[in-house]
N, C-alpha and C positions, 0 to 999 in steps of 0.2 A: 272271285280272279277273273275278270276279262281277257278276251283270247288273247289282247295283247301284250298286258304282262304275263300271259301264259307264256306267249310265243319267246320274249325278252327274255323267261327265267332257260328259257331249251336253250336258249342262245347261247349262256352266261358256263351259271354253273360251278362257280365260281367259291358262293360260299359253303358247297358241299365237297367241291375240290380237295381239297387242302389248304387253295391259293391264299382264303380271308384271313382262316381259322382251321386250327391243329385241332380242334374238338368242341363238344357240345352237351353240356352237361341235361344231365338224367335225373325222370322223377325215378321213384325204386316202379312203379309201374310200367313206365314208358320202358324201362333200363329191362323186366320183366319179358314185355309183348317182343322186345326187336331179340332177342334172350332166342323168344321159343319161332321166329323167322331165320337163326342158324348168323344171324347178326354177331359180329367180336367185338366186345365194350373192353373199354377198361379200367379197371378199378383205384383213381388215387391211393396216395398214401393215408389222408385223411377219412380213406371210403365213402368218400363221391363216386359214381360210377357216372364215365364220360362215354362219346360213342366218338369214335376217333378219326379225324375229318385225313382222306381223301374218306366218304361216307360210301362201308361193304354196299348199300341202299342203292349206288347210281351205279347207275347203268348207261353209259355214254353221256348223255346229261338229263334224264327222266328217273324221277326217283321213283322205287319201286314201290317204298313205304308209305306215298305220298297222304296218302285217308291217314293213312296210321303215322304223321310223323309225330315226333315230340314237339312236349310245346315249344320250346326254345326257340323250333325251328320254322314253323308256326307263326311265332310272335316275331321273327327278324322281315326286316322288310331293307333289301339299302339305300340308297342315297337315288343312284339310281331309278331303281321303282317306283321309290316314290315320283322320283322325277318327272316318269313315264304317266304315273294315276293324278295326277294335277293334272296333266297336260301342259307342262313346263318344255318338255320334248319332245318329237313325235318317235316311234317307233324307230325309223330309219338312222334317226336322231342318236338314238341309241340303244343300237345292234353296231352302229358305224363304233362308239365307247366301247360295249366291248370289245369288237376285234380288236383295238387299237393297245387293247387292256393283255389281251392272249397277247398280243404283238409283244408286247414290252415283259409279260412272263416270258416269255419263250427265249427273251436274251436275252433273259437273269439264267432257263435251263442248258442254249448255247453256249453261253459263259462257264455253265460248270459242266460241260460234258456229261448229262448226268439225264439225258434222253430218255429214254426207259424207267426211268421213276416217278414220270408226275411231273406237272405245272408243280403241283399243291407241295409236294415233297422238295425241289427242289428250289423253291419258293424255303422251303421252313433249310432246307441245309443253306440256301447261301445266307437266310438269317446268322444262320451261327455261324457259317464263318466271317463273317464281316467281324462278328469280335475279334479275329484275329486274323491277319494276316496275310488268309492264306487265298485271300482274295488277290485277283487281277486286277489293275484298277478299270479297265472293262466292264468285269461283272461286277467292281461294288459300283460302278457310274450308272450301268443298268436295274442293278437290285435301286438305290435312292432313287429313281425315271420310276420303275414300278410301284414303289410304294407311293410316293406322292400319292402318282393317278388311281392308286387300290383308294388309296384315303380319301381321297375325292370325291371318284366316280360313287364305291362301294361301299367302303364303312362311314363314311361318313364325320363328325366334330368324335362322336362316342363310337369306342371297340368294343365289340362283343369280348369275351373273355378268352380266351383261349391261347 
């Protein structure tokens, strides 16, 4: 990975902190390797093993199991990563997009009053609350703006399951 791409990933972290996804599917060998490193995994009703997000291997914005990360993590490339790799945006432009995304997520966090739980957890809470009437109109609007922005720049047309 080029230094610009690494810089972008280390500036972002949203694919690992729970903002974009709630879990990463694992192959049996991957699950065992992560268990041996002490990471908590979840077994779904169908027996599939997943790595819950916020990833327990994430320290700050750095993956502590990067060399041994799961295949799903290796394959994932957000739209912004692809745009930077194809020189459609500069690193500074990409970092600005990340900063805007972080600000939009922070607006949701503030609206929920749950800053202690982290951005990914707050986004998950907001998504659940949005299905009921428990969100204020301002927080509902902040969530809608954040989701559109995340879809455009990070998830793209296809979302990874989670």
